[in-house]
N, C-alpha and C positions, 0 to 999 in steps of 0.2 A: 523292606521287601517291595518289589514292584507289584503294581496292581495288574490284573489280568489284561485289561486293554493295553496297558503300556507294554506288557510282554509281547503282545501281538504285533505292536508297531515295531518293536526292536527286531522281532523275527522277520518281518517284511524287509526292514532295512538290511539285515544280515543277508537275506536271500538275494536282494538286489545287488549287494556288494559281491556276493559269490558269482552272480550272473555276469557282472562286469569283468571280474577276474577271468571267468571262463571264456568270455569273448576275446579278451586280450591274449590268453594262452591257447585258445582254440581247443580247449579240453572240456568235456562234459562235467557237470557238477556231480560230485560224489557224495 
């Protein structure tokens, strides 16, 4: 299992990824 700090980092990376996609598709993050 991932440690909590690791979980937070993955969450941030995922969020950033979603934002990048949102910029490309011009859609808000759902």
